[in-house]
Structure formats: C-alpha cells, structure tokens
N, C-alpha and C positions, 0 to 999 in steps of 0.2 A: 541250251539253258546255260551254260556258264554265267555268270557276273548277271544274269536276274535279279529282283527285287526278291524279295522273303514273301513269304504265301504263305494263308494261315491252313491251306490241305496239306502243307508238308510239317507246320510248324505243330499241330497238333499230333501228328506223328513221330515225332522227336521226344513232344512233351510225353504223351502217352509210355514213348520205352523207357526217359528215364525214374518217371513214376512207374511204370511197373514192374521194372527190374532193380529199384533203387538203387539208380546210381545218377552219382552228381551231374553227370554231362553225356549229350548224344546228340548224335549228328547223322545229316544225310549229304555224303560227300559225292562231288564226280571227281576222277582224277584224269588231269587232263598232260598235255606230253611234257610238263615244266613244272607243273602245281597239282595240289591238291585243293580243292572249292566248297566250299559247304554252302550249300543250297539252304540247309534248318540248321540251328546247331543250338542246343542248351548248354548254359556251364561255362560257354566258350567265349572269350572276348574279337579271339580273328576271323577272318572272313576267309582265310587260305594261309596255305605254308608253300612249303617249296616240296616238292614230292619226294626230295631226296629223304624229308622228314616224314613222310606218310607213314602209318601200316595201315592203311587202306592200298595203295599199290602194292601190297605183299597180300593181302587178301583177295583182291579182283586175279590174283593168278593160280586160286585155288579154287576147287568143285562143291568145297564145303564150308562154311564158317573158318574163319580163325579165330582160334579163342588162345591167350597170353595171362596163364593166371598171374605173372610175376615179369614185368616188362626189363625190370633190373638180375634176372638171371635168364637171359632170354640174350642169346648173343648178336642175334637182330639188333635191338633195340636197347641196351643198357645204356648205347653212346649218345642216342638220340637226345637231341636240344630238348624235345616232349618229356622226356623222363627226366632229366639230367635237373631241367629248370622248369619255371613255370609253363604249364600246370599242372608238373610231376606226377605225370600217367605209370600209374603200375600196375591198373589191369586193361585189357582192350578186349572186344569179343566183336569182329565185324561180319554181315553177311552182306558178300555180291552181290551186287545188282545185276541183272541182266537183261536185255533185249532181246527181241527176235532173233537166232542165228546162234546163242549163246554169246553173243556180245556182251562185257562185262564193262559194266561204265563207272562204278562208285560200291561203294558200299550203307549200308545201314548199319550204323556201331553206337555201342555205349560202351564210356571209361570211366575207372575210377582211380580216387588215386589212394587206392589201399589193394595188397593181394586179395586175390580172393578168385571166386572158378562159379559157374551157371548150373545149376540144377539144367534136367533134361525138360521140364516145365518151360521154366526161365526160358532156354535158347529155344522151345516150341515157342515162346512171343512172340523171341525177333524174328525167327523166321517169319511166322505170319504178319509180322508188319513191315518185313521187307515185300511180302507181296503184294503186300497192296501199296508201296512206295513204285515196284514196277511196276503194276496195271495203271496207276497215276500219267507215268511217264510217257508209256505206250497209247494213252489214250492222245495226249496233248504231241508225239508226233506222227501217230496216225492222223489228224485233224490239221496240224500243217504240211505234212504230204502229200495229203491227195486231197482236198477242201473240192476238188472239183466231181470226183464219184457224187460225194453228197446232191449236187447239183443234180445229174441224171439220176439218183436214185429218185428226186423229187422231182422229173421231169413227167407230162403226161405221156411224153411218146418211151418210157422206158421199157416199155412191151419189148417194142422194134426194135431197141436196143439188146434184147437175153435173149440167149442161145434156149429154143427149149427143150433141149433134154438134160445140159448140163446146168443151167440158173446164172451162168457165167454172163459177161458181156460178149457178144458177137463181135464178128468185126467190123463193125460199122459204131456198136458203142467203143470197144479198141480206139478206134481213130477218134471219135469226140473225146476220150479221154486224155488222149497223147497229147492233141491240140493245146488242150487246156493245161497238160503235165509239164508242157516245154513252155508255154507263158509261167507258168508258177514259178519251173527251174532258175528262168532266168532272170525275173524278178529279185528270188529269195540265195541266185545263185548257188543251189540244190546241186548237186550230180545225181542224177534217177538212172536206172539199167531197167535193159528189155532182155527177157531171158524166150528165147523160143523154145520149146522139148515139143517133138514127136514120140507117136505113139508106133512102132511096128510092130507086126501087122495089125494092120485093123482096118474098118470101114465100115458102112455106113451100117451094116448090120451089129455090128458091135457098141452098141450104143450105151449100153448097160456098163460097157469097159470103161470106157470114156466118160460116163457120169460119177463111175468111180474116183476114177483119176482126178477129176475137176473136184471134188470131192476133198481130196486129201491135198492136192495143190493150195486147195483157200486155208486148209487149216495149215500149211507150211507157212506163207505170207500172211498171216491175219493178223492184222493191224499196221502193216507196215507195207503193204502189196496190196493188187490187185491181180485177179483173173481170166482172160478171155481166150476166147474158142477162137484161133484164127481163122482156120483152115478142118475138115474132119477130124485129121489128124492129127494139126498140131493146136497147141498150145500158147497163147505167150504170156507171161509177166510183167507188171510193171512194177519197181520196187523203188521205192524214194523215202528220203533219200537214201543213196547207197554210192558205193564208192568201190573199186576193185576189188579192193581185200576183203571184203563183205559180199561182192557176187561172188566169191568165188566160193562162201563158207556158204550162200541160195542155192547155187547148182549142188553142191554136194550134198545139202539136206533135201533138193528137190529129187535128185535121183534114190536116195533114201526113202523117200515118203514113197516112192512109187515101185521100185525094185524091190524093198527090203524084207516087204509080205506078200506074199502072194496074193494076187489077183483070181481067187476061182469063181468067177463069174461068166458067163456063155463058153464053158469049156477052155478059159485060158488061165494055165494056172505060173506064166512067166509072159512079161512084158520086153520087149528089145525098145528100150527109152533114150535116145541121144536129146545133147542140146547145144543150142549157142549160144551166146551172150554177148552183149556189149555195153560200157556205159557212156551216157551222154551227159556232157561235161562243157565249162566253157576251155574255148574262148564262145565259140560259135552254137554250142547244141543243137549238132545239124543230128537228129534225128535219123533222114534219107540216108547217110552214111552211116551211122551203127546200125539199122534194118537192115542196112548190103554186107554188113562186117558180121551183124550174127549171124544171119542167114548163112553164109559162108562157110561160118565155122560149124553152124550145123548141120551142112553137105559134109563137108571132112569130115566129122563125127559120127555122121551116119554111113560114110564109103568104110572108114576104119573098123566101125562094126559089121559092118555087110565081112567084109575082109578076113575079120577075126572069123565069122561065124563060116563061112568057105572052108577057110583051114582044120576048124577044128570037125568038118561035118564033108568031106571030100565029096561024098557023092551030089551036094549041091552045087559042085562045081561041072558039073557037066549040063 
C-alpha cells in the first residue's frame, strides 16, 4: 500500500479520530525500512518523513498503545525535528496496526501541539478505530493475495473440490489453487509459502479430530491464506504474500493452535504434529522444488519427533 493514492475510506477514519479526540492532527502511517509514509493525514502537509523522525517506529515495537503526554520531557523525542520545528508536536498517541501473525506495519495515531493525556474512554475510541483500519487493510491483502480462491468458490464444480469431512479444499482443489497462485505470484512478483502439516497418530476413524484441526488452521490463516486437506493425515496451507520471516511466525502459530489446547475429541488429548514448509519466489517460482523441499522438511520433523518419543518411552523401542 506504500505510495498509493489517498482513499476516502481511510481519510474518513482519520477525520473521525481527530474530531472525536479533539486533536489537530491524525495519521494512518505505514513504517518502511527507511521512512514512515502517511496513507491518510489530517493537519499535516508532509506525505512522509524519515524513519529516524518517526514516533510510529517506536510504537510498532510495543504490544500496547504508545502515549507520550509531553514530547519535550521524553528523552526519545525531545530533540526530534518534528518536536523542535514545525509542526511542533507536544503530544502523541499511537496504536500499532497488526496484520495476521502479529506483524505490525504502522499505526493509527493522533497528535497535538500542547501537552495532554487521554482518558480511558478516549483511548478506547482510538483502539476501536485502529481495529477498523486493520480490518480494511486485511480485506485488501486477501483480495490481492488470493483472487483465484474466489473464482473456485463461484465454480459450479466447487463441491468436487472440497473435502467432505473438514470443509477444506481437497487435493484437486489445492492443485487448482496452486496453479492460479503461481500465475498471480509471477505477475505481481509476490512470494508465497506452502506449509505441510501432518497429524499423528490418526486415521480415517479419527475424522472428528481432523475436522477440529482444520477449523483451527482456518482461523490461524484467515484473511491471508487457505487450507487444503492434502491426504487423510496431512494438510497444506497456502499463505500469500509470505516471505521467510513471516513463514516462521506462521509455523509457530499453527503449532500453537493445534497443540496448545488439547483436542478432547475421539479420546485424543494430545496430537503429534509435524510441519515442513518452503517459500516459492523468484526467479523461477519453482513449485515442484518447493514442494519437495517442504516434504523433506516434514519428513525430517517427523523423524525427530519419533526419535524424541522413543527416547522418552523406552518401551516403544522394542
């Protein structure tokens, strides 16, 4: 979304934030490696500033809102050019904007030229508006990342592409999605990831367990990915766009979602879960190679898990 034109749906939110909190300035910012860019702004003429000047670069390091009652009394900001010179910011409050997996991309923030504080009610308003911004950005990402899925959902043959037990795409559905995803990735130069997940021990008789696992996986990747049942005991997740750092976060979230809370279904209180993943990216967007790599990593993970279980329970080794 960097350097895209102004949009009324975002400008409306900054106007509401400024008016509701009686602030002369409000921004929706996206923080890049070397700058902060303003998708929407009220009360400022600049379209961006260096990241070194950015209050929001500090805010995205936190899990809660950053509130600075008086910038001149804060050692992080007292000599900031935006404090010393125009617009002479004295008060700042910013809420980090999160995408899936906790990635923070910027803030919704309000500022004033005089010291002040926010009441609990005012902070709640800012938090609510930030969630609306997040939802709007997520909707854009979902449309950009996976246009092929909407086409399949509208297909008259969609029933044949779905797994009857879990409601996920089946292997045929996954292959159709994958082909369209590769074309889209090449066109827009967007990396995506494939994550294989096996659940052991399980089998056809444990379909209730697999349905619950599928439900949890869909919640994890909602808005940025899709889930398919690749085999009776194996799922595959397509996440787009996705680079290697984000893939690591996805894997951790997936394992937590499946294992953190016991699945007390069909007599199973614990699942042995293994994952293997790979990123598909330029120059070749080689899906076959990525699948082989993900499968190799999955097999290695399963072997490590089996060895660990055997060492913990010597009786199994016999």
